[in-house]
mmCIF file of the N, C-alpha and C atoms, coordinates in Angstrom:
data_MODEL
# 
_entry.id   MODEL 
# 
loop_
_atom_site.group_PDB 
_atom_site.id 
_atom_site.type_symbol 
_atom_site.label_atom_id 
_atom_site.label_alt_id 
_atom_site.label_comp_id 
_atom_site.label_asym_id 
_atom_site.label_entity_id 
_atom_site.label_seq_id 
_atom_site.pdbx_PDB_ins_code 
_atom_site.Cartn_x 
_atom_site.Cartn_y 
_atom_site.Cartn_z 
_atom_site.occupancy 
_atom_site.B_iso_or_equiv 
_atom_site.pdbx_formal_charge 
_atom_site.auth_seq_id 
_atom_site.auth_comp_id 
_atom_site.auth_asym_id 
_atom_site.auth_atom_id 
_atom_site.pdbx_PDB_model_num 
ATOM 1   N N  . MET A 1 1  ? 18.206  12.359  -1.643  1.00 0.00 ? 1  MET A N  1 
ATOM 2   C CA . MET A 1 1  ? 18.391  12.625  -3.056  1.00 0.00 ? 1  MET A CA 1 
ATOM 3   C C  . MET A 1 1  ? 17.428  11.767  -3.870  1.00 0.00 ? 1  MET A C  1 
ATOM 4   N N  . ASN A 1 2  ? 16.696  12.379  -4.753  1.00 0.00 ? 2  ASN A N  1 
ATOM 5   C CA . ASN A 1 2  ? 15.753  11.644  -5.590  1.00 0.00 ? 2  ASN A CA 1 
ATOM 6   C C  . ASN A 1 2  ? 16.473  10.923  -6.714  1.00 0.00 ? 2  ASN A C  1 
ATOM 7   N N  . GLN A 1 3  ? 15.983  9.764   -7.034  1.00 0.00 ? 3  GLN A N  1 
ATOM 8   C CA . GLN A 1 3  ? 16.521  8.960   -8.120  1.00 0.00 ? 3  GLN A CA 1 
ATOM 9   C C  . GLN A 1 3  ? 15.473  8.839   -9.215  1.00 0.00 ? 3  GLN A C  1 
ATOM 10  N N  . THR A 1 4  ? 15.929  8.649   -10.415 1.00 0.00 ? 4  THR A N  1 
ATOM 11  C CA . THR A 1 4  ? 15.029  8.453   -11.548 1.00 0.00 ? 4  THR A CA 1 
ATOM 12  C C  . THR A 1 4  ? 15.050  6.988   -11.931 1.00 0.00 ? 4  THR A C  1 
ATOM 13  N N  . ILE A 1 5  ? 13.858  6.446   -12.164 1.00 0.00 ? 5  ILE A N  1 
ATOM 14  C CA . ILE A 1 5  ? 13.755  5.090   -12.691 1.00 0.00 ? 5  ILE A CA 1 
ATOM 15  C C  . ILE A 1 5  ? 12.853  5.131   -13.923 1.00 0.00 ? 5  ILE A C  1 
ATOM 16  N N  . THR A 1 6  ? 13.003  4.158   -14.761 1.00 0.00 ? 6  THR A N  1 
ATOM 17  C CA . THR A 1 6  ? 12.183  4.057   -15.957 1.00 0.00 ? 6  THR A CA 1 
ATOM 18  C C  . THR A 1 6  ? 11.402  2.758   -15.891 1.00 0.00 ? 6  THR A C  1 
ATOM 19  N N  . ILE A 1 7  ? 10.109  2.846   -16.179 1.00 0.00 ? 7  ILE A N  1 
ATOM 20  C CA . ILE A 1 7  ? 9.277   1.643   -16.202 1.00 0.00 ? 7  ILE A CA 1 
ATOM 21  C C  . ILE A 1 7  ? 8.500   1.597   -17.517 1.00 0.00 ? 7  ILE A C  1 
ATOM 22  N N  . ARG A 1 8  ? 8.077   0.419   -17.865 1.00 0.00 ? 8  ARG A N  1 
ATOM 23  C CA . ARG A 1 8  ? 7.226   0.251   -19.047 1.00 0.00 ? 8  ARG A CA 1 
ATOM 24  C C  . ARG A 1 8  ? 5.830   -0.109  -18.554 1.00 0.00 ? 8  ARG A C  1 
ATOM 25  N N  . ILE A 1 9  ? 4.842   0.578   -19.090 1.00 0.00 ? 9  ILE A N  1 
ATOM 26  C CA . ILE A 1 9  ? 3.454   0.294   -18.734 1.00 0.00 ? 9  ILE A CA 1 
ATOM 27  C C  . ILE A 1 9  ? 2.636   0.202   -20.018 1.00 0.00 ? 9  ILE A C  1 
ATOM 28  N N  . PRO A 1 10 ? 1.519   -0.517  -19.962 1.00 0.00 ? 10 PRO A N  1 
ATOM 29  C CA . PRO A 1 10 ? 0.656   -0.602  -21.136 1.00 0.00 ? 10 PRO A CA 1 
ATOM 30  C C  . PRO A 1 10 ? 0.081   0.785   -21.490 1.00 0.00 ? 10 PRO A C  1 
ATOM 31  N N  . GLU A 1 11 ? -0.216  0.948   -22.743 1.00 0.00 ? 11 GLU A N  1 
ATOM 32  C CA . GLU A 1 11 ? -0.740  2.225   -23.237 1.00 0.00 ? 11 GLU A CA 1 
ATOM 33  C C  . GLU A 1 11 ? -2.005  2.653   -22.489 1.00 0.00 ? 11 GLU A C  1 
ATOM 34  N N  . ASN A 1 12 ? -2.904  1.696   -22.220 1.00 0.00 ? 12 ASN A N  1 
ATOM 35  C CA . ASN A 1 12 ? -4.150  2.056   -21.532 1.00 0.00 ? 12 ASN A CA 1 
ATOM 36  C C  . ASN A 1 12 ? -3.885  2.574   -20.116 1.00 0.00 ? 12 ASN A C  1 
ATOM 37  N N  . MET A 1 13 ? -2.856  2.048   -19.455 1.00 0.00 ? 13 MET A N  1 
ATOM 38  C CA . MET A 1 13 ? -2.507  2.523   -18.120 1.00 0.00 ? 13 MET A CA 1 
ATOM 39  C C  . MET A 1 13 ? -1.942  3.947   -18.202 1.00 0.00 ? 13 MET A C  1 
ATOM 40  N N  . LYS A 1 14 ? -1.148  4.204   -19.221 1.00 0.00 ? 14 LYS A N  1 
ATOM 41  C CA . LYS A 1 14 ? -0.595  5.539   -19.424 1.00 0.00 ? 14 LYS A CA 1 
ATOM 42  C C  . LYS A 1 14 ? -1.717  6.550   -19.632 1.00 0.00 ? 14 LYS A C  1 
ATOM 43  N N  . ILE A 1 15 ? -2.701  6.176   -20.417 1.00 0.00 ? 15 ILE A N  1 
ATOM 44  C CA . ILE A 1 15 ? -3.839  7.065   -20.681 1.00 0.00 ? 15 ILE A CA 1 
ATOM 45  C C  . ILE A 1 15 ? -4.605  7.327   -19.387 1.00 0.00 ? 15 ILE A C  1 
ATOM 46  N N  . GLU A 1 16 ? -4.830  6.277   -18.599 1.00 0.00 ? 16 GLU A N  1 
ATOM 47  C CA . GLU A 1 16 ? -5.524  6.456   -17.327 1.00 0.00 ? 16 GLU A CA 1 
ATOM 48  C C  . GLU A 1 16 ? -4.745  7.354   -16.379 1.00 0.00 ? 16 GLU A C  1 
ATOM 49  N N  . LEU A 1 17 ? -3.434  7.185   -16.333 1.00 0.00 ? 17 LEU A N  1 
ATOM 50  C CA . LEU A 1 17 ? -2.605  8.036   -15.489 1.00 0.00 ? 17 LEU A CA 1 
ATOM 51  C C  . LEU A 1 17 ? -2.678  9.494   -15.930 1.00 0.00 ? 17 LEU A C  1 
ATOM 52  N N  . GLU A 1 18 ? -2.657  9.720   -17.231 1.00 0.00 ? 18 GLU A N  1 
ATOM 53  C CA . GLU A 1 18 ? -2.760  11.089  -17.748 1.00 0.00 ? 18 GLU A CA 1 
ATOM 54  C C  . GLU A 1 18 ? -4.106  11.710  -17.378 1.00 0.00 ? 18 GLU A C  1 
ATOM 55  N N  . GLU A 1 19 ? -5.165  10.931  -17.490 1.00 0.00 ? 19 GLU A N  1 
ATOM 56  C CA . GLU A 1 19 ? -6.498  11.430  -17.132 1.00 0.00 ? 19 GLU A CA 1 
ATOM 57  C C  . GLU A 1 19 ? -6.578  11.739  -15.639 1.00 0.00 ? 19 GLU A C  1 
ATOM 58  N N  . LEU A 1 20 ? -6.041  10.847  -14.827 1.00 0.00 ? 20 LEU A N  1 
ATOM 59  C CA . LEU A 1 20 ? -6.042  11.060  -13.384 1.00 0.00 ? 20 LEU A CA 1 
ATOM 60  C C  . LEU A 1 20 ? -5.192  12.280  -13.022 1.00 0.00 ? 20 LEU A C  1 
ATOM 61  N N  . SER A 1 21 ? -4.082  12.408  -13.677 1.00 0.00 ? 21 SER A N  1 
ATOM 62  C CA . SER A 1 21 ? -3.202  13.551  -13.448 1.00 0.00 ? 21 SER A CA 1 
ATOM 63  C C  . SER A 1 21 ? -3.941  14.863  -13.717 1.00 0.00 ? 21 SER A C  1 
ATOM 64  N N  . LYS A 1 22 ? -4.671  14.907  -14.798 1.00 0.00 ? 22 LYS A N  1 
ATOM 65  C CA . LYS A 1 22 ? -5.432  16.115  -15.137 1.00 0.00 ? 22 LYS A CA 1 
ATOM 66  C C  . LYS A 1 22 ? -6.561  16.350  -14.143 1.00 0.00 ? 22 LYS A C  1 
ATOM 67  N N  . SER A 1 23 ? -7.293  15.305  -13.810 1.00 0.00 ? 23 SER A N  1 
ATOM 68  C CA . SER A 1 23 ? -8.454  15.474  -12.924 1.00 0.00 ? 23 SER A CA 1 
ATOM 69  C C  . SER A 1 23 ? -8.045  15.857  -11.497 1.00 0.00 ? 23 SER A C  1 
ATOM 70  N N  . GLU A 1 24 ? -6.886  15.377  -11.050 1.00 0.00 ? 24 GLU A N  1 
ATOM 71  C CA . GLU A 1 24 ? -6.425  15.697  -9.693  1.00 0.00 ? 24 GLU A CA 1 
ATOM 72  C C  . GLU A 1 24 ? -5.426  16.851  -9.682  1.00 0.00 ? 24 GLU A C  1 
ATOM 73  N N  . ASN A 1 25 ? -5.109  17.331  -10.853 1.00 0.00 ? 25 ASN A N  1 
ATOM 74  C CA . ASN A 1 25 ? -4.163  18.435  -10.990 1.00 0.00 ? 25 ASN A CA 1 
ATOM 75  C C  . ASN A 1 25 ? -2.834  18.123  -10.287 1.00 0.00 ? 25 ASN A C  1 
ATOM 76  N N  . LYS A 1 26 ? -2.354  16.903  -10.530 1.00 0.00 ? 26 LYS A N  1 
ATOM 77  C CA . LYS A 1 26 ? -1.091  16.441  -9.961  1.00 0.00 ? 26 LYS A CA 1 
ATOM 78  C C  . LYS A 1 26 ? -0.237  15.870  -11.085 1.00 0.00 ? 26 LYS A C  1 
ATOM 79  N N  . PRO A 1 27 ? 1.062   16.051  -10.986 1.00 0.00 ? 27 PRO A N  1 
ATOM 80  C CA . PRO A 1 27 ? 1.933   15.412  -11.985 1.00 0.00 ? 27 PRO A CA 1 
ATOM 81  C C  . PRO A 1 27 ? 1.865   13.884  -11.879 1.00 0.00 ? 27 PRO A C  1 
ATOM 82  N N  . ILE A 1 28 ? 2.054   13.231  -12.990 1.00 0.00 ? 28 ILE A N  1 
ATOM 83  C CA . ILE A 1 28 ? 2.045   11.768  -13.000 1.00 0.00 ? 28 ILE A CA 1 
ATOM 84  C C  . ILE A 1 28 ? 3.093   11.220  -12.045 1.00 0.00 ? 28 ILE A C  1 
ATOM 85  N N  . SER A 1 29 ? 4.245   11.848  -11.982 1.00 0.00 ? 29 SER A N  1 
ATOM 86  C CA . SER A 1 29 ? 5.296   11.357  -11.087 1.00 0.00 ? 29 SER A CA 1 
ATOM 87  C C  . SER A 1 29 ? 4.834   11.356  -9.632  1.00 0.00 ? 29 SER A C  1 
ATOM 88  N N  . ASP A 1 30 ? 4.041   12.367  -9.232  1.00 0.00 ? 30 ASP A N  1 
ATOM 89  C CA . ASP A 1 30 ? 3.515   12.397  -7.864  1.00 0.00 ? 30 ASP A CA 1 
ATOM 90  C C  . ASP A 1 30 ? 2.548   11.242  -7.628  1.00 0.00 ? 30 ASP A C  1 
ATOM 91  N N  . LEU A 1 31 ? 1.683   10.988  -8.615  1.00 0.00 ? 31 LEU A N  1 
ATOM 92  C CA . LEU A 1 31 ? 0.725   9.887   -8.483  1.00 0.00 ? 31 LEU A CA 1 
ATOM 93  C C  . LEU A 1 31 ? 1.433   8.547   -8.364  1.00 0.00 ? 31 LEU A C  1 
ATOM 94  N N  . VAL A 1 32 ? 2.449   8.343   -9.194  1.00 0.00 ? 32 VAL A N  1 
ATOM 95  C CA . VAL A 1 32 ? 3.194   7.079   -9.162  1.00 0.00 ? 32 VAL A CA 1 
ATOM 96  C C  . VAL A 1 32 ? 3.955   6.954   -7.846  1.00 0.00 ? 32 VAL A C  1 
ATOM 97  N N  . ARG A 1 33 ? 4.576   8.041   -7.408  1.00 0.00 ? 33 ARG A N  1 
ATOM 98  C CA . ARG A 1 33 ? 5.319   8.025   -6.140  1.00 0.00 ? 33 ARG A CA 1 
ATOM 99  C C  . ARG A 1 33 ? 4.382   7.673   -4.977  1.00 0.00 ? 33 ARG A C  1 
ATOM 100 N N  . GLU A 1 34 ? 3.197   8.287   -4.940  1.00 0.00 ? 34 GLU A N  1 
ATOM 101 C CA . GLU A 1 34 ? 2.223   7.992   -3.879  1.00 0.00 ? 34 GLU A CA 1 
ATOM 102 C C  . GLU A 1 34 ? 1.788   6.530   -3.920  1.00 0.00 ? 34 GLU A C  1 
ATOM 103 N N  . SER A 1 35 ? 1.580   6.021   -5.121  1.00 0.00 ? 35 SER A N  1 
ATOM 104 C CA . SER A 1 35 ? 1.161   4.627   -5.271  1.00 0.00 ? 35 SER A CA 1 
ATOM 105 C C  . SER A 1 35 ? 2.245   3.667   -4.788  1.00 0.00 ? 35 SER A C  1 
ATOM 106 N N  . ILE A 1 36 ? 3.485   3.942   -5.139  1.00 0.00 ? 36 ILE A N  1 
ATOM 107 C CA . ILE A 1 36 ? 4.595   3.094   -4.686  1.00 0.00 ? 36 ILE A CA 1 
ATOM 108 C C  . ILE A 1 36 ? 4.730   3.165   -3.174  1.00 0.00 ? 36 ILE A C  1 
ATOM 109 N N  . LYS A 1 37 ? 4.591   4.361   -2.620  1.00 0.00 ? 37 LYS A N  1 
ATOM 110 C CA . LYS A 1 37 ? 4.684   4.525   -1.163  1.00 0.00 ? 37 LYS A CA 1 
ATOM 111 C C  . LYS A 1 37 ? 3.618   3.694   -0.454  1.00 0.00 ? 37 LYS A C  1 
ATOM 112 N N  . LYS A 1 38 ? 2.375   3.757   -0.951  1.00 0.00 ? 38 LYS A N  1 
ATOM 113 C CA . LYS A 1 38 ? 1.290   2.973   -0.349  1.00 0.00 ? 38 LYS A CA 1 
ATOM 114 C C  . LYS A 1 38 ? 1.560   1.476   -0.462  1.00 0.00 ? 38 LYS A C  1 
ATOM 115 N N  . SER A 1 39 ? 2.060   1.059   -1.611  1.00 0.00 ? 39 SER A N  1 
ATOM 116 C CA . SER A 1 39 ? 2.357   -0.357  -1.819  1.00 0.00 ? 39 SER A CA 1 
ATOM 117 C C  . SER A 1 39 ? 3.441   -0.839  -0.853  1.00 0.00 ? 39 SER A C  1 
ATOM 118 N N  . LEU A 1 40 ? 4.473   -0.026  -0.655  1.00 0.00 ? 40 LEU A N  1 
ATOM 119 C CA . LEU A 1 40 ? 5.536   -0.384  0.286   1.00 0.00 ? 40 LEU A CA 1 
ATOM 120 C C  . LEU A 1 40 ? 5.011   -0.439  1.719   1.00 0.00 ? 40 LEU A C  1 
ATOM 121 N N  . GLN A 1 41 ? 4.135   0.484   2.078   1.00 0.00 ? 41 GLN A N  1 
ATOM 122 C CA . GLN A 1 41 ? 3.556   0.480   3.426   1.00 0.00 ? 41 GLN A CA 1 
ATOM 123 C C  . GLN A 1 41 ? 2.716   -0.774  3.651   1.00 0.00 ? 41 GLN A C  1 
ATOM 124 N N  . ILE A 1 42 ? 1.930   -1.137  2.670   1.00 0.00 ? 42 ILE A N  1 
ATOM 125 C CA . ILE A 1 42 ? 1.108   -2.349  2.779   1.00 0.00 ? 42 ILE A CA 1 
ATOM 126 C C  . ILE A 1 42 ? 2.005   -3.581  2.907   1.00 0.00 ? 42 ILE A C  1 
ATOM 127 N N  . SER A 1 43 ? 3.060   -3.614  2.129   1.00 0.00 ? 43 SER A N  1 
ATOM 128 C CA . SER A 1 43 ? 3.994   -4.742  2.199   1.00 0.00 ? 43 SER A CA 1 
ATOM 129 C C  . SER A 1 43 ? 4.632   -4.846  3.578   1.00 0.00 ? 43 SER A C  1 
ATOM 130 N N  . ARG A 1 44 ? 5.061   -3.711  4.145   1.00 0.00 ? 44 ARG A N  1 
ATOM 131 C CA . ARG A 1 44 ? 5.654   -3.725  5.489   1.00 0.00 ? 44 ARG A CA 1 
ATOM 132 C C  . ARG A 1 44 ? 4.635   -4.176  6.527   1.00 0.00 ? 44 ARG A C  1 
ATOM 133 N N  . PHE A 1 45 ? 3.391   -3.701  6.395   1.00 0.00 ? 45 PHE A N  1 
ATOM 134 C CA . PHE A 1 45 ? 2.341   -4.093  7.329   1.00 0.00 ? 45 PHE A CA 1 
ATOM 135 C C  . PHE A 1 45 ? 2.108   -5.604  7.277   1.00 0.00 ? 45 PHE A C  1 
ATOM 136 N N  . ARG A 1 46 ? 2.004   -6.146  6.073   1.00 0.00 ? 46 ARG A N  1 
ATOM 137 C CA . ARG A 1 46 ? 1.770   -7.590  5.936   1.00 0.00 ? 46 ARG A CA 1 
ATOM 138 C C  . ARG A 1 46 ? 2.914   -8.408  6.519   1.00 0.00 ? 46 ARG A C  1 
ATOM 139 N N  . LYS A 1 47 ? 4.144   -7.920  6.303   1.00 0.00 ? 47 LYS A N  1 
ATOM 140 C CA . LYS A 1 47 ? 5.308   -8.618  6.853   1.00 0.00 ? 47 LYS A CA 1 
ATOM 141 C C  . LYS A 1 47 ? 5.250   -8.629  8.382   1.00 0.00 ? 47 LYS A C  1 
ATOM 142 N N  . LEU A 1 48 ? 4.965   -7.474  8.972   1.00 0.00 ? 48 LEU A N  1 
ATOM 143 C CA . LEU A 1 48 ? 4.857   -7.398  10.434  1.00 0.00 ? 48 LEU A CA 1 
ATOM 144 C C  . LEU A 1 48 ? 3.711   -8.255  10.955  1.00 0.00 ? 48 LEU A C  1 
ATOM 145 N N  . ARG A 1 49 ? 2.590   -8.204  10.244  1.00 0.00 ? 49 ARG A N  1 
ATOM 146 C CA . ARG A 1 49 ? 1.429   -9.002  10.652  1.00 0.00 ? 49 ARG A CA 1 
ATOM 147 C C  . ARG A 1 49 ? 1.781   -10.483 10.659  1.00 0.00 ? 49 ARG A C  1 
ATOM 148 N N  . ASN A 1 50 ? 2.482   -10.932 9.630   1.00 0.00 ? 50 ASN A N  1 
ATOM 149 C CA . ASN A 1 50 ? 2.872   -12.345 9.559   1.00 0.00 ? 50 ASN A CA 1 
ATOM 150 C C  . ASN A 1 50 ? 3.844   -12.729 10.668  1.00 0.00 ? 50 ASN A C  1 
ATOM 151 N N  . GLN A 1 51 ? 4.678   -11.785 11.104  1.00 0.00 ? 51 GLN A N  1 
ATOM 152 C CA . GLN A 1 51 ? 5.603   -12.061 12.195  1.00 0.00 ? 51 GLN A CA 1 
ATOM 153 C C  . GLN A 1 51 ? 4.874   -12.162 13.533  1.00 0.00 ? 51 GLN A C  1 
ATOM 154 N N  . VAL A 1 52 ? 3.831   -11.354 13.709  1.00 0.00 ? 52 VAL A N  1 
ATOM 155 C CA . VAL A 1 52 ? 3.102   -11.290 14.980  1.00 0.00 ? 52 VAL A CA 1 
ATOM 156 C C  . VAL A 1 52 ? 2.008   -12.352 15.072  1.00 0.00 ? 52 VAL A C  1 
ATOM 157 N N  . LEU A 1 53 ? 1.507   -12.775 13.936  1.00 0.00 ? 53 LEU A N  1 
ATOM 158 C CA . LEU A 1 53 ? 0.371   -13.696 13.906  1.00 0.00 ? 53 LEU A CA 1 
ATOM 159 C C  . LEU A 1 53 ? 0.544   -14.947 14.764  1.00 0.00 ? 53 LEU A C  1 
ATOM 160 N N  . PRO A 1 54 ? 1.681   -15.635 14.732  1.00 0.00 ? 54 PRO A N  1 
ATOM 161 C CA . PRO A 1 54 ? 1.819   -16.826 15.578  1.00 0.00 ? 54 PRO A CA 1 
ATOM 162 C C  . PRO A 1 54 ? 1.670   -16.523 17.073  1.00 0.00 ? 54 PRO A C  1 
ATOM 163 N N  . PHE A 1 55 ? 2.170   -15.370 17.507  1.00 0.00 ? 55 PHE A N  1 
ATOM 164 C CA . PHE A 1 55 ? 2.043   -14.995 18.914  1.00 0.00 ? 55 PHE A CA 1 
ATOM 165 C C  . PHE A 1 55 ? 0.590   -14.698 19.274  1.00 0.00 ? 55 PHE A C  1 
ATOM 166 N N  . ALA A 1 56 ? -0.120  -14.033 18.362  1.00 0.00 ? 56 ALA A N  1 
ATOM 167 C CA . ALA A 1 56 ? -1.526  -13.727 18.600  1.00 0.00 ? 56 ALA A CA 1 
ATOM 168 C C  . ALA A 1 56 ? -2.349  -15.014 18.647  1.00 0.00 ? 56 ALA A C  1 
ATOM 169 N N  . GLU A 1 57 ? -2.101  -15.894 17.702  1.00 0.00 ? 57 GLU A N  1 
ATOM 170 C CA . GLU A 1 57 ? -2.835  -17.171 17.677  1.00 0.00 ? 57 GLU A CA 1 
ATOM 171 C C  . GLU A 1 57 ? -2.586  -17.968 18.953  1.00 0.00 ? 57 GLU A C  1 
ATOM 172 N N  . ALA A 1 58 ? -1.378  -17.930 19.476  1.00 0.00 ? 58 ALA A N  1 
ATOM 173 C CA . ALA A 1 58 ? -1.058  -18.648 20.714  1.00 0.00 ? 58 ALA A CA 1 
ATOM 174 C C  . ALA A 1 58 ? -1.839  -18.088 21.894  1.00 0.00 ? 58 ALA A C  1 
ATOM 175 N N  . GLN A 1 59 ? -2.238  -16.822 21.811  1.00 0.00 ? 59 GLN A N  1 
ATOM 176 C CA . GLN A 1 59 ? -3.034  -16.176 22.859  1.00 0.00 ? 59 GLN A CA 1 
ATOM 177 C C  . GLN A 1 59 ? -4.531  -16.298 22.587  1.00 0.00 ? 59 GLN A C  1 
ATOM 178 N N  . GLY A 1 60 ? -4.899  -16.979 21.500  1.00 0.00 ? 60 GLY A N  1 
ATOM 179 C CA . GLY A 1 60 ? -6.308  -17.138 21.156  1.00 0.00 ? 60 GLY A CA 1 
ATOM 180 C C  . GLY A 1 60 ? -6.882  -15.948 20.405  1.00 0.00 ? 60 GLY A C  1 
ATOM 181 N N  . ILE A 1 61 ? -6.045  -15.091 19.896  1.00 0.00 ? 61 ILE A N  1 
ATOM 182 C CA . ILE A 1 61 ? -6.506  -13.933 19.128  1.00 0.00 ? 61 ILE A CA 1 
ATOM 183 C C  . ILE A 1 61 ? -6.470  -14.336 17.659  1.00 0.00 ? 61 ILE A C  1 
ATOM 184 N N  . LEU A 1 62 ? -7.657  -14.622 17.120  1.00 0.00 ? 62 LEU A N  1 
ATOM 185 C CA . LEU A 1 62 ? -7.733  -15.185 15.772  1.00 0.00 ? 62 LEU A CA 1 
ATOM 186 C C  . LEU A 1 62 ? -8.409  -14.270 14.762  1.00 0.00 ? 62 LEU A C  1 
ATOM 187 N N  . THR A 1 63 ? -9.215  -13.336 15.235  1.00 0.00 ? 63 THR A N  1 
ATOM 188 C CA . THR A 1 63 ? -9.975  -12.486 14.321  1.00 0.00 ? 63 THR A CA 1 
ATOM 189 C C  . THR A 1 63 ? -9.848  -11.020 14.730  1.00 0.00 ? 63 THR A C  1 
ATOM 190 N N  . ASP A 1 64 ? -10.291 -10.136 13.840  1.00 0.00 ? 64 ASP A N  1 
ATOM 191 C CA . ASP A 1 64 ? -10.344 -8.707  14.188  1.00 0.00 ? 64 ASP A CA 1 
ATOM 192 C C  . ASP A 1 64 ? -11.255 -8.480  15.382  1.00 0.00 ? 64 ASP A C  1 
ATOM 193 N N  . GLU A 1 65 ? -12.331 -9.238  15.441  1.00 0.00 ? 65 GLU A N  1 
ATOM 194 C CA . GLU A 1 65 ? -13.264 -9.107  16.555  1.00 0.00 ? 65 GLU A CA 1 
ATOM 195 C C  . GLU A 1 65 ? -12.573 -9.422  17.878  1.00 0.00 ? 65 GLU A C  1 
ATOM 196 N N  . ASP A 1 66 ? -11.695 -10.414 17.887  1.00 0.00 ? 66 ASP A N  1 
ATOM 197 C CA . ASP A 1 66 ? -10.927 -10.730 19.084  1.00 0.00 ? 66 ASP A CA 1 
ATOM 198 C C  . ASP A 1 66 ? -10.082 -9.528  19.527  1.00 0.00 ? 66 ASP A C  1 
ATOM 199 N N  . VAL A 1 67 ? -9.473  -8.869  18.563  1.00 0.00 ? 67 VAL A N  1 
ATOM 200 C CA . VAL A 1 67 ? -8.670  -7.692  18.869  1.00 0.00 ? 67 VAL A CA 1 
ATOM 201 C C  . VAL A 1 67 ? -9.542  -6.585  19.446  1.00 0.00 ? 67 VAL A C  1 
ATOM 202 N N  . PHE A 1 68 ? -10.671 -6.328  18.785  1.00 0.00 ? 68 PHE A N  1 
ATOM 203 C CA . PHE A 1 68 ? -11.572 -5.260  19.244  1.00 0.00 ? 68 PHE A CA 1 
ATOM 204 C C  . PHE A 1 68 ? -12.093 -5.553  20.648  1.00 0.00 ? 68 PHE A C  1 
ATOM 205 N N  . GLU A 1 69 ? -12.365 -6.808  20.915  1.00 0.00 ? 69 GLU A N  1 
ATOM 206 C CA . GLU A 1 69 ? -12.847 -7.191  22.250  1.00 0.00 ? 69 GLU A CA 1 
ATOM 207 C C  . GLU A 1 69 ? -11.781 -6.906  23.310  1.00 0.00 ? 69 GLU A C  1 
ATOM 208 N N  . LEU A 1 70 ? -10.542 -7.205  22.991  1.00 0.00 ? 70 LEU A N  1 
ATOM 209 C CA . LEU A 1 70 ? -9.454  -6.930  23.941  1.00 0.00 ? 70 LEU A CA 1 
ATOM 210 C C  . LEU A 1 70 ? -9.223  -5.429  24.136  1.00 0.00 ? 70 LEU A C  1 
ATOM 211 N N  . MET A 1 71 ? -9.548  -4.637  23.147  1.00 0.00 ? 71 MET A N  1 
ATOM 212 C CA . MET A 1 71 ? -9.311  -3.201  23.215  1.00 0.00 ? 71 MET A CA 1 
ATOM 213 C C  . MET A 1 71 ? -10.381 -2.463  24.026  1.00 0.00 ? 71 MET A C  1 
ATOM 214 N N  . LYS A 1 72 ? -11.474 -3.120  24.350  1.00 0.00 ? 72 LYS A N  1 
ATOM 215 C CA . LYS A 1 72 ? -12.557 -2.471  25.110  1.00 0.00 ? 72 LYS A CA 1 
ATOM 216 C C  . LYS A 1 72 ? -12.121 -2.100  26.489  1.00 0.00 ? 72 LYS A C  1 
# 
């Protein structure tokens, strides 16, 4: 079930959202929903990364390059 929330944004942000909505032919609510979804996904990723990081560091995996090297 979808819920409605109300937020306050600066006027310039509202104008940008309206312009983006027109250019992408998408409702503003869809754009905001997509943005919130991406933000939540990034937050979950960072949380998981922070949980795994100590284990990776203990194995000497410190950089992306270390990961890529192990994946070869």
